[in-house]
PAGUZA-623913 format. One line per 8 residues: their letters; for each residue y, z, x of N, C-alpha, C, O. Coordinates in nm, 3 decimals, decimal comma, always signed. Layout:
<nodes>
a = Y/Z/X/Y/Z/X/Y/Z/X/Y/Z/X; ...
</nodes>
This chain:
<nodes>
mgelmear = +3,671/+12,969/+9,376/+3,570/+12,889/+9,328/+3,439/+12,938/+9,397/+3,334/+12,882/+9,362; +3,434/+13,025/+9,482/+3,313/+13,079/+9,541/+3,234/+13,166/+9,449/+3,114/+13,179/+9,472; +3,281/+13,219/+9,364/+3,211/+13,309/+9,260/+3,136/+13,207/+9,182/+3,015/+13,223/+9,167; +3,205/+13,092/+9,126/+3,129/+13,005/+9,023/+3,022/+12,952/+9,109/+2,911/+12,953/+9,054; +3,025/+12,907/+9,229/+2,930/+12,838/+9,300/+2,811/+12,927/+9,326/+2,696/+12,885/+9,308; +2,839/+13,057/+9,370/+2,735/+13,167/+9,372/+2,660/+13,178/+9,240/+2,538/+13,174/+9,232; +2,739/+13,193/+9,140/+2,672/+13,212/+9,020/+2,578/+13,087/+8,969/+2,473/+13,107/+8,908; +2,624/+12,966/+8,998/+2,536/+12,847/+8,963/+2,420/+12,844/+9,052/+2,317/+12,793/+9,009
ravrdsrg = +2,423/+12,893/+9,177/+2,299/+12,906/+9,261/+2,220/+13,011/+9,209/+2,097/+13,001/+9,207; +2,286/+13,120/+9,162/+2,195/+13,225/+9,092/+2,100/+13,178/+8,974/+1,986/+13,218/+8,953; +2,171/+13,085/+8,902/+2,106/+13,024/+8,782/+1,984/+12,936/+8,837/+1,870/+12,946/+8,790; +2,018/+12,852/+8,937/+1,911/+12,767/+8,986/+1,792/+12,867/+9,048/+1,674/+12,846/+9,020; +1,829/+12,966/+9,124/+1,730/+13,047/+9,182/+1,662/+13,140/+9,079/+1,564/+13,206/+9,113; +1,707/+13,146/+8,962/+1,637/+13,242/+8,880/+1,537/+13,180/+8,790/+1,490/+13,250/+8,700; +1,500/+13,060/+8,803/+1,425/+12,989/+8,714/+1,284/+13,061/+8,699/+1,222/+13,091/+8,801; +1,236/+13,087/+8,574/+1,113/+13,152/+8,559/+1,132/+13,304/+8,520/+1,042/+13,372/+8,472
deaatksa = +1,260/+13,347/+8,546/+1,287/+13,482/+8,516/+1,402/+13,498/+8,412/+1,521/+13,508/+8,442; +1,356/+13,500/+8,298/+1,447/+13,494/+8,172/+1,563/+13,598/+8,184/+1,675/+13,560/+8,149; +1,550/+13,716/+8,225/+1,645/+13,812/+8,235/+1,748/+13,773/+8,351/+1,869/+13,787/+8,334; +1,703/+13,730/+8,452/+1,786/+13,692/+8,566/+1,863/+13,560/+8,525/+1,980/+13,550/+8,559; +1,809/+13,469/+8,460/+1,878/+13,344/+8,419/+2,001/+13,385/+8,331/+2,118/+13,347/+8,345; +1,949/+13,472/+8,235/+2,072/+13,513/+8,137/+2,185/+13,580/+8,212/+2,303/+13,550/+8,189; +2,151/+13,673/+8,301/+2,245/+13,741/+8,381/+2,340/+13,652/+8,463/+2,462/+13,671/+8,469; +2,268/+13,545/+8,533/+2,333/+13,437/+8,608/+2,429/+13,345/+8,516/+2,535/+13,299/+8,559
rqrvnaak = +2,386/+13,325/+8,398/+2,459/+13,244/+8,311/+2,581/+13,318/+8,271/+2,689/+13,259/+8,265; +2,569/+13,433/+8,247/+2,691/+13,531/+8,217/+2,786/+13,517/+8,336/+2,904/+13,492/+8,316; +2,738/+13,531/+8,456/+2,828/+13,513/+8,572/+2,897/+13,386/+8,572/+3,015/+13,382/+8,606; +2,834/+13,279/+8,536/+2,887/+13,147/+8,547/+2,994/+13,149/+8,433/+3,102/+13,095/+8,459; +2,979/+13,200/+8,321/+3,075/+13,190/+8,212/+3,187/+13,278/+8,252/+3,298/+13,230/+8,228; +3,187/+13,401/+8,311/+3,294/+13,486/+8,358/+3,363/+13,408/+8,466/+3,486/+13,407/+8,469; +3,298/+13,346/+8,550/+3,380/+13,268/+8,655/+3,459/+13,162/+8,597/+3,572/+13,140/+8,639; +3,401/+13,086/+8,493/+3,480/+12,975/+8,436/+3,596/+13,026/+8,353/+3,693/+12,952/+8,333
valgergg = +3,590/+13,150/+8,302/+3,692/+13,209/+8,222/+3,793/+13,251/+8,324/+3,910/+13,228/+8,295; +3,769/+13,306/+8,430/+3,861/+13,338/+8,523/+3,937/+13,227/+8,607/+4,044/+13,244/+8,664; +3,862/+13,110/+8,602/+3,931/+12,985/+8,644/+4,012/+12,908/+8,552/+4,075/+12,808/+8,587; +4,011/+12,959/+8,422/+4,087/+12,890/+8,309/+4,008/+12,779/+8,253/+4,066/+12,709/+8,170; +3,880/+12,748/+8,285/+3,805/+12,637/+8,222/+3,751/+12,680/+8,096/+3,714/+12,591/+8,019; +3,738/+12,803/+8,059/+3,716/+12,846/+7,925/+3,791/+12,961/+7,890/+3,859/+13,021/+7,973; +3,781/+12,995/+7,766/+3,882/+13,109/+7,705/+3,993/+13,042/+7,640/+4,000/+12,922/+7,617; +4,084/+13,136/+7,609/+4,202/+13,107/+7,540/+4,295/+13,018/+7,614/+4,296/+13,018/+7,737
vwwedgap = +4,377/+12,938/+7,541/+4,471/+12,848/+7,596/+4,572/+12,923/+7,669/+4,632/+13,018/+7,618; +4,593/+12,879/+7,794/+4,710/+12,939/+7,871/+4,829/+12,859/+7,896/+4,927/+12,907/+7,953; +4,824/+12,743/+7,857/+4,924/+12,644/+7,893/+5,016/+12,622/+7,774/+5,101/+12,534/+7,780; +5,004/+12,695/+7,669/+5,084/+12,659/+7,546/+5,241/+12,671/+7,578/+5,298/+12,775/+7,611; +5,292/+12,563/+7,565/+5,429/+12,559/+7,586/+5,512/+12,509/+7,460/+5,628/+12,470/+7,475; +5,451/+12,509/+7,337/+5,503/+12,453/+7,209/+5,518/+12,311/+7,196/+5,558/+12,263/+7,090; +5,490/+12,237/+7,298/+5,496/+12,081/+7,277/+5,374/+12,026/+7,208/+5,261/+12,067/+7,235; +5,401/+11,927/+7,114/+5,272/+11,879/+7,053/+5,172/+11,811/+7,149/+5,205/+11,750/+7,251
dfnqhlvk = +5,047/+11,828/+7,103/+4,938/+11,766/+7,184/+4,919/+11,639/+7,141/+4,900/+11,620/+7,020; +4,921/+11,540/+7,224/+4,905/+11,400/+7,195/+4,763/+11,350/+7,256/+4,734/+11,230/+7,261; +4,690/+11,437/+7,295/+4,568/+11,402/+7,355/+4,479/+11,334/+7,243/+4,483/+11,377/+7,127; +4,398/+11,228/+7,278/+4,330/+11,145/+7,196/+4,399/+11,091/+7,074/+4,345/+11,091/+6,963; +4,512/+11,049/+7,096/+4,604/+10,975/+7,010/+4,635/+10,835/+7,091/+4,659/+10,831/+7,212; +4,629/+10,723/+7,005/+4,691/+10,599/+7,048/+4,819/+10,611/+7,095/+4,905/+10,666/+7,028; +4,844/+10,556/+7,225/+4,983/+10,568/+7,276/+5,088/+10,508/+7,190/+5,204/+10,550/+7,199; +5,055/+10,412/+7,106/+5,152/+10,341/+7,004/+5,178/+10,445/+6,890/+5,269/+10,432/+6,808
ktpyedwf = +5,106/+10,532/+6,891/+5,146/+10,657/+6,766/+5,208/+10,773/+6,839/+5,211/+10,882/+6,783; +5,256/+10,757/+6,956/+5,325/+10,871/+7,020/+5,460/+10,839/+7,076/+5,500/+10,724/+7,091; +5,528/+10,947/+7,108/+5,678/+10,926/+7,177/+5,664/+10,846/+7,289/+5,767/+10,791/+7,325; +5,557/+10,824/+7,359/+5,538/+10,752/+7,483/+5,532/+10,600/+7,475/+5,536/+10,528/+7,574; +5,524/+10,556/+7,350/+5,495/+10,401/+7,317/+5,594/+10,324/+7,401/+5,551/+10,233/+7,472; +5,711/+10,350/+7,400/+5,819/+10,262/+7,477/+5,787/+10,267/+7,619/+5,776/+10,161/+7,680; +5,769/+10,379/+7,679/+5,746/+10,407/+7,819/+5,619/+10,323/+7,856/+5,623/+10,242/+7,949; +5,514/+10,343/+7,787/+5,393/+10,271/+7,812/+5,401/+10,111/+7,805/+5,330/+10,044/+7,879
aqikeptd = +5,475/+10,064/+7,730/+5,504/+9,919/+7,697/+5,560/+9,860/+7,834/+5,547/+9,742/+7,864; +5,620/+9,948/+7,910/+5,697/+9,896/+8,023/+5,607/+9,893/+8,147/+5,644/+9,841/+8,252; +5,492/+9,946/+8,132/+5,410/+9,959/+8,259/+5,326/+9,816/+8,275/+5,255/+9,780/+8,182; +5,335/+9,747/+8,382/+5,279/+9,639/+8,426/+5,127/+9,651/+8,451/+5,081/+9,740/+8,523; +5,055/+9,562/+8,392/+4,903/+9,553/+8,439/+4,880/+9,511/+8,584/+4,943/+9,416/+8,631; +4,797/+9,574/+8,650/+4,776/+9,528/+8,794/+4,705/+9,390/+8,793/+4,619/+9,366/+8,708; +4,738/+9,304/+8,884/+4,678/+9,194/+8,905/+4,607/+9,180/+9,045/+4,652/+9,220/+9,152; +4,491/+9,116/+9,024/+4,404/+9,119/+9,147/+4,431/+8,992/+9,240/+4,369/+8,978/+9,345
</nodes>
């Protein structure tokens, strides 16, 4: 994570210098790719992605129905 923070500081410190800002932003991007935040999918396991689906339209519907709402 150190490289990402250093690159972000370089972006901050490069204000007013277009070439330095471009270079620093490229470093930020490279660091994020290295951390897995950007770039190709690395977690592909063949399972369907139910992200942004209503739970009632997924195989998790029965499980979710059993969860009790917290009471204050």
